[in-house]
N, C-alpha and C positions, 0 to 999 in steps of 0.2 A: 692131500686130497685122495679119496679112494672111490672106486666105482660103487654105485649104489643102485644098480639095476637099470631097467628101462621102463618106460610106459608107452602106451600106444596112443598116438594122436589120430583122430578120425577125419579131421578136416584141416586143410583143403584136400589132402590125400592121406590115405592110411600110411603111417610111418612110425617106426620106433624112435623114441627120443631118449638119449642116454642121460642118466642122472648120476650125480656125484655128491659125495659128502665131504664137507670141510670140517676137520676136527678142531681147527682154531676158533671158528665162529659157531661151531656146532649147528650147522644148517645144511640143507641139501639144495642143489640147484641143477637146472637142466641145460643141456647144450642144444639150443634151438637153432635151426637154420635161419639164414637172413630173411627169408620170405614169411616166416611164421610169426603170428602175433603173440605177444607175451601176455599171459594171464587172460586170454580170450580165445575162443575157438576161431579157426579160419586163418586166412593169410592177411598180411598187411595190405596187399592190393585189393582184396575183397572189402576191407574196411574203408580204404581210400575211395574206391568206386562207390560205395554206399554213401560216403560223405559228399561226394560230387553230385550224386542223385538228389540227396537231401538239400544241398545248397541250391540246386536248380529247380526244385519243385515248389509247390504252393504251401507245403507244410509237411510235418512228419507223417500224417495220414496218407497223403498222396505218394510220398516217397516209399512208405511201407507197402502200399498197394503195387507200386511199380517194381520194387525189389523182390517181393514175396507174393506173386499173384496166386499161388496155389493155396495159401493160407486163408482160412475162414475167419479166424480170430486174429485181430491185428494188435491188440494191446501189448503183448509180449514183444512183438517186432518193433513197435513204436518205442517201447521202453529201452530195448537194446540199441536202437538207433540214437536215441537221446544220450544214453550213456557213452556210446562210442564217439558221438559228436563232442561231448564234453571232454572226454579223455584226449581226443586228437587235437581239439582246440587248445587245451592246456599245454600239450606237448609242443605245438607249433609256436605258441607264445614264448615258451622257454627257449626254443631253438632260435627264434628271431632275435631274442635278447642276447643269447650267447654268441651268435654269429652275425653281427651287424655287417661284416664284410660281404656276406652272401645276400643279405636281405635288407640293406639300407634303403629306407623310404618305402618299404614294402609292408602292407598290412599283414598281420599274422593270420591269413585266411588261406585255405587250401588252394583255391584257384590262382590267387596272386603269387603264392610261393611256388606253385608249379610253373607259372609263367616266368618267374625270376630265374629258376634253375633250368627252364626249358625241358621239363620232363613230365611224363604221365605216371611215373612210379616214385612219387615224392617220398613216401614213408620208407620204402626200401632204401632209396638213395640217402636219406637222412640217417637211417640206422648205420649205414657204412660211414658216412661223414662224421657222425658223432660217436664213433665206436669207443673212444677213450672215456666217454662220459655216460655210457649206457647204465651203469650202476646207480646213477643219480637222477636219471630221467624217468618219467612215469610211463607205465604201460599204455597202449599196446606196443609201442616202439621200444621204449626203454625197459629196464629190468628192475627198477627201484621196488623193493619189497613194500607191501602195504603197511607194515607195522612201523616203518621208520618216520612217518609224518614228514616234517620238514628237515629232519636230521639226516646225517650221513648213514648209509646202511652199514651197521656194525654187527648184525646178527639178530637172532630172535630177541624179543623183549624179555627183560628180567622180571620174573613173576614173583619176586620176593616181597 
């Protein structure tokens, strides 16, 4: 592996993120801090808090109004909430299946899993708990590249 420069992340705080290049799989990767969401702007806690608001509201429109009161146009906010909800729901379903010792009899929903672990920082805690499997888990918590589909991450697709 070799250093491949840095890039600047603007949310949740401005911070430089180190990039590295792996010559074996011919791809680059970033070293994100535990709190930063993968392949999305912002932090895991911001995403989790948004999902909690969405779960407790009457729908995506009401949740978007509550989360982004300064916006006039809500369609992009609603689209982002739906995408984040789908990604987090998929991640929670996978984790509940992989760790039945932690979530036995618990539905794979944010509120129920928070209660099972007794935490308000579920996504950050699960990133630490599932550290050995992050390469195979979907973003925003896991780091599975989008091009791998259901396969193991082995590098960029072969374009031959």
